N, C-alpha and C positions, 0 to 999 in steps of 0.2 A: 628653511631647515626645521624650524619649530612646527610649522604646519605639517610637514611630512612625518615628523615623529608622532604628532597627535593622531594623524590618520592611521599610522601603523598600530598605535595603541587601541584605537577604536575597532579596527578590524581583527585584532588578535594576531597570533603567530601565523606565519605562512602555512598554507595547506598544500597537499599534493595536487597537481593539476589534474583536471578531469572535467566531466560535464554532468549536469543534472538536466534530464529531459522531463518536461512538464506538459501534460495534456490540458488544453483549454476547452472546456466543455461547450461554451457558448460561441466560440470563435471558429471551431472546427480546425484547430491548429495544434502544433506542438511547439513549445518554446525551448531553446537550448541555452542553458546558463553555464558559463565558465566558472568552475570552482576556484580558479586562480584569481580572475579579475572581478568575480561576482557581478557580472553583467550578462545580459542576453546577447548572444552572438549569432543566433539563427532563429528563424521562425519558419516552419514548414506547414503546408496545408495537409489536412487529413480528411477522412470521411466524416459523416455527421455524428456529433456528440461523442468525441473521444473521451474515454474514461480510463480503464485499466491500461497499464503500460509496463512491459518487461523486455529485457534483452535476452538474446540467445547466450549460451554459456561463453562463447568467444567474442561476444559483443559485435559480431558482424551483421546481425539482423535485429531490428526492433519490431516488436509485436504490439499492436494497438487495438484495443476494443473500440471499434466505431459503432457505438450502441444503436443509433438510429439508422445506420446503414446495414444492420444485421450482418456484420462481418468482422473478422479479425484481419487487420491489414498488416502486411509485411513491408517494412521500409528499410532501405539501405541508409544507415545513419551517416555514411560518408558523403552522400549526395542529397539526402532528403527525398529521394524518389520512392514512391509507392511501387513496389515490384509486382505484387499481386495480392489478392484477397484469399483468405482461407474460409471455408464454410464454418459457421460458428453456432448455428441455431439462432433463434430470435432474441434480440436485445442482449447481447453479451455485455457484461458489466465488469467483472473481474475474472482473472484466470491465473493459473499457475503452470509453470513449466516443469515437467518431470525431469529428474536427474539424467535420464537418457538423452536429453536435449532433442527429443523427437516428438514427444506427445504433449499437447496442450490440454489441460483440464479447464473447461470454460463454464462459468455459471450463467445460465440463460434465465434472466429475471422473469420474463413474461411466459415462459414455457414450463416452469417448474422441473427443469431437467439440468443435468450436468452433461455437457457434450465433450467427448474426447476426440481430438483431431490429430491425425498423423501429419506432421509438418512436411515430411518428404514427399508423400504421395498426394498431399492436399485433400485427403478424404476423411470423412467422419468414420471412426472405427467403433464408437459406442455412444449411446445416449442412455443415461441413467436417471430414473425417476427419483426426485428428491422432494423437499417440501416446497411450500408456496413462496414465491419471490426469492429464489436463491441469489446470493450476492457474493459472499466471501469464498475464496478458494485458497487452498494450501496443499502442498505435497510434502510428505516427510522426507528428511534427508536421505534415507535409504530407499526411497521410492516405493515403499510397500503400501502406503496409506495416502489417500486423498481425502480432503475435508471440504465439504460444501456447507455453508451456513444459509439458512432460509429465514428471511426477515419476518414473514407472517406466521410460519409454523413455530418460530422461536426454537430452532434446533440446530445442532451441528450433526451432519450426516457423515458417517465414517465409511469410506469406500475402499474395498480391497482392489488394488490396481492390477492384480493378476486376473482375477475373475470378473472385475468391473461390476461388482455387486455390493450393495450395502451390507455391512455386518453389524452396525450399531447406529442408534440414534440417541443423542443426549440433549436434554433440555438445557437451554440457557435463558437469560433474561430477555426482555422484550426488544425486538428488532436487532438481531445480531448482524454485524456489518463486515467484520474482518477477522481472519484467522491466520495464525502463524505457529509453526513449531519452534521450540526453544530447547536449549540444553541437549544438543545432538539428537533431538527428536524425542526425548523422554517426556517432554511436556508439550501440550497444545493449548494455546491461548485464543480466546474468542471475545471480541468486544460486543457489547450490547448498547446500541445508541439510545434507545428510549429507557431501557432499564438502568442506564447510567453506571454499568459495571463492566469489568473484564473477568471472565471465568477462566481458571487454569485447570486443565485436565491432566491426569496421569495417562499417558498414551497407552501403556501396556494394558490397563484395566478399563479405560474410558470412564473413569470415575472422577468426580470433582475433587480437586486438591486444595483450591483456594478461590476466594472471590475478592476482587479488589474494588473498592468504592472510592469516590472522589468528592471532595468538598473544597471548591475554589473560593477563597475569601472574597466576599462582596458580590458573588455571583449566585443568582437563584438556581436551586438544584435542577429545575426544568431545562436550564440552558447548558448543563454539564452533560454532554452527549459524546461518549467515546466512539471513535470511528477507527481510523487507521492507527497502526503502531509499528514501531521498529525496535530492534534490540541493538544496544551498543556493543562495544568491544567485549568479548568474552561472555556475552549474555548476562552481564552483571546488572545492567539497568535496562528497563523498557521505557520507551518514550511514547506516550499515548496522546494522540490528537483528540481534543475535547470539543470539537464542533463549535457551536455558537457561543460557548463560554470564552472563546478566543485565547485559550491557554493550551499548553502542552504539559502533561504531567510527567514527572520523572519518578519511576517506580523502581524500588529495590527488588530485583527479581529473585532474591534469596528469601527476604522477609515478606514480600508481597505488600509492602507498605509504601505509600506515596511519600517521597522525601521533599519534593518542591514542585512549584508550578512556574511556568515561563510564559509571559504574555507575548502573543504573536499577533498576526493579522486576524481579520474577521472571518469567522466560520472556517476553522482549520480542518482540512479533510484528511490528507495523507502526508507522508514524510519519506525522505531518502537521505542517507548519509553520503558523505564524500568517501574517498578510498580508504583513508586511515581512521575514519569515523570520528574525526576531531570536530567536524561541523555537520549540523543537521539542517536540512532544508524542508520547510513546511509549505504546503499548498493551501492558500487562504482564499476560498471561493468567492466570498462576497466582496472582499477588498481587492481582488484581482491581482494579488501579489504573492511573492514567496519570501518568507522570513528565513534569515540565516542565523542559526544559533551556534555559539561557541560552546561546545560540550563541556570543556574543562571548567569554565566559569559559570555555566548555566545561564548565560545572558544572550539576548538577541543583539546581533551586530548590525543588521541591515535588512531593509525590505527592498525587493526587486520587483518592479512592475512586469507582469507578463500579459497574457490575454485575459479574456473574460471567463470567470469561473474556473480557475485552475483546479484540477481534480487529482490526477495521479502523478507520481514522480518515480524516476528510475535513474540510477547512476551508471555512467559509462567512463572508464578510465581513458 
């Protein structure tokens, strides 16, 4: 009985059941973690070098950027079967699904383009020239704006999704990696891996609103490299993966100040919440595991071994 009570305390309060799907870049697989048991329950093969991963709106289809296969793969998550590939352009890395649940916006790192694919017809409907080495992708909640970040050009490119043309380019710090809209789309955040910052833009004017910096105690600044980030319940806090610093920063999204740092696995890349956002799962590339964070206490509960070089993560209820 004492052991059971201790285990319950260590794992925190029960969370809603669901799954976290993780791409393993070096194994060409996806691992499926139960958010209830915090164990890997399935591993499925994919194309070469899977990275970006998202679900359809109804969670009936899983989309995977198989970067070295030059394809976006469509998987049935109930069976793990690859149903078909979508044309994606060369070396797809990250993508975003439009609110219409039909159009994928894909960053093609080697081609300096953003590719728009119609999921239903399985055809490319547009290719938009952007900066060198595009990686991050985001679509605003109202579907009117798509964002591509380019690592070498050090810009966020603003795309009108109706005309599928650029209408603005904004400078960010060195090597932008990830983009997300926040606060019902009124803000757009971009992480800069080498610059060591996250820039917050006013969506309406495309002007810089704030710049967030990080100082992890005992860690050299060169190792503090912001990559993926996610927003907690109500967009009150942002959780930023800081790469080889092996920490996640907790940022107050109102004051833009870092409130704490959480130690996780080695080289943390991306993150995903469970359904009620009480737990945060981080992909740690070098240590080959996923850290489970209890959001309320801001502590790491457990590390879960997955495949080699876990990269992307997505939740399925």
